[in-house]
C-alpha positions as MATLAB code, in Angstrom:
seq = 'MRSERGFTLIELLVVIAILAVLFGLTALTLTGVGDEATAEAAKAEGDIVQTALDICDTLSSCSDPGTDGCEQPGPNSSAYGAYLRRTSRFYVGWDAGLSVTGVFAEDDPTCAGTPLWP';
ca = [
     -58.421  -29.771    1.738;
     -56.670  -26.502    1.066;
     -53.227  -26.523   -0.547;
     -50.563  -24.544    1.334;
     -48.234  -22.311   -0.667;
     -44.557  -22.078    0.227;
     -41.157  -23.624   -0.266;
     -40.266  -27.162    0.625;
     -37.329  -27.953    2.854;
     -35.364  -29.287   -0.125;
     -35.860  -26.054   -2.090;
     -34.667  -23.972    0.857;
     -31.589  -26.172    1.332;
     -30.704  -25.894   -2.366;
     -30.915  -22.084   -2.225;
     -28.792  -21.979    0.937;
     -26.198  -24.258   -0.687;
     -26.026  -22.034   -3.779;
     -25.583  -18.929   -1.618;
     -22.818  -20.653    0.380;
     -20.947  -21.561   -2.816;
     -21.246  -17.991   -4.131;
     -20.019  -16.580   -0.815;
     -17.062  -18.978   -0.819;
     -16.064  -18.045   -4.365;
     -16.297  -14.341   -3.533;
     -14.170  -14.765   -0.408;
     -11.499  -16.669   -2.364;
     -11.440  -13.998   -5.049;
     -11.008  -11.145   -2.576;
      -8.304  -12.837   -0.490;
      -5.067  -10.886   -0.847;
      -6.624   -7.840   -2.499;
      -5.669   -5.651    0.468;
      -2.048   -6.811    0.381;
      -1.815   -6.120   -3.345;
      -3.263   -2.637   -2.845;
      -0.744   -1.870   -0.086;
       2.136   -3.040   -2.288;
       0.938   -0.863   -5.179;
       0.559    2.149   -2.861;
       4.076    1.554   -1.520;
       5.461    1.399   -5.060;
       3.724    4.675   -5.945;
       5.105    6.354   -2.805;
       8.596    5.086   -3.634;
       8.336    6.500   -7.153;
       7.149    9.877   -5.824;
      10.001   10.109   -3.308;
      12.517    9.036   -5.966;
      11.275   11.845   -8.223;
      11.637   14.347   -5.362;
      15.175   13.091   -4.671;
      16.045   13.399   -8.364;
      14.740   16.976   -8.498;
      16.639   17.889   -5.339;
      19.821   16.323   -6.718;
      19.682   18.394   -9.919;
      19.088   21.768   -8.238;
      22.003   23.637   -6.737;
      19.657   25.422   -4.309;
      18.599   22.131   -2.725;
      20.732   20.909    0.148;
      21.908   17.318   -0.055;
      19.653   15.044    2.016;
      22.805   13.309    3.186;
      23.912    9.731    3.256;
      21.687    6.741    3.817;
      18.397    7.754    5.327;
      15.040    6.538    6.513;
      12.089    8.754    7.258;
       8.425    9.348    6.677;
       8.790   11.878    3.875;
       6.656   14.970    3.663;
       6.772   18.693    2.879;
       8.603   19.522    6.126;
      10.763   16.438    6.462;
      13.998   16.773    4.463;
      15.862   18.802    1.909;
      13.699   17.249   -0.782;
      10.482   17.755    1.215;
       9.684   20.939   -0.679;
       8.986   18.741   -3.695;
       6.339   16.674   -1.920;
       2.713   17.738   -1.468;
       1.807   15.574    1.504;
       3.338   13.375    4.156;
       3.626    9.736    3.172;
       1.965    7.059    5.248;
       5.034    4.847    4.699;
       8.663    5.142    5.756;
      11.110    5.385    2.864;
      14.780    4.445    2.887;
      17.418    5.738    0.469;
      21.137    5.279   -0.032;
      24.037    7.727   -0.438;
      23.450    7.750   -4.201;
      19.965    9.179   -3.541;
      18.180    6.070   -4.769;
      15.151    4.739   -2.921;
      16.138    1.410   -1.382;
      12.769    0.433    0.021;
       9.358    1.494    1.215;
       8.487    0.226    4.683;
       5.325   -0.096    6.758;
       3.879    2.741    8.826;
       5.093    1.066   12.016;
       8.740    0.639   10.882;
      10.462    4.036   11.423;
      13.933    2.452   11.332;
      13.420    0.805    7.920;
      14.813   -2.390    9.448;
      11.969   -4.731    8.541;
      10.997   -6.307    5.259;
      10.209   -3.635    2.670;
       6.758   -3.512    1.116;
       8.503   -2.456   -2.075;
      10.755   -3.388   -3.895;
];
């Protein structure tokens, strides 16, 4: 009688179980990574806009961006827009003291929702 080569059912089930455990651990590790990346991007955008507001505030040639505001900042957006290279994907709110008060999601043009940062 000729011996057949191959895997037994038990061996296949063990391999499938190991792969399932590895997949589960990977999924748990990656949960929330996207949210953390969005929060970090929002913080970076807030810092960039704050720097542009600070530059605008120190130059006499820059017109005051006004009181409290909320907009999607970019090169053509406000008095401080000349100090930005690209349009932000977020909406940024600031107060009359020209301090960034929050960075909001792309779908929140009124800056009324919960800020992504701070």
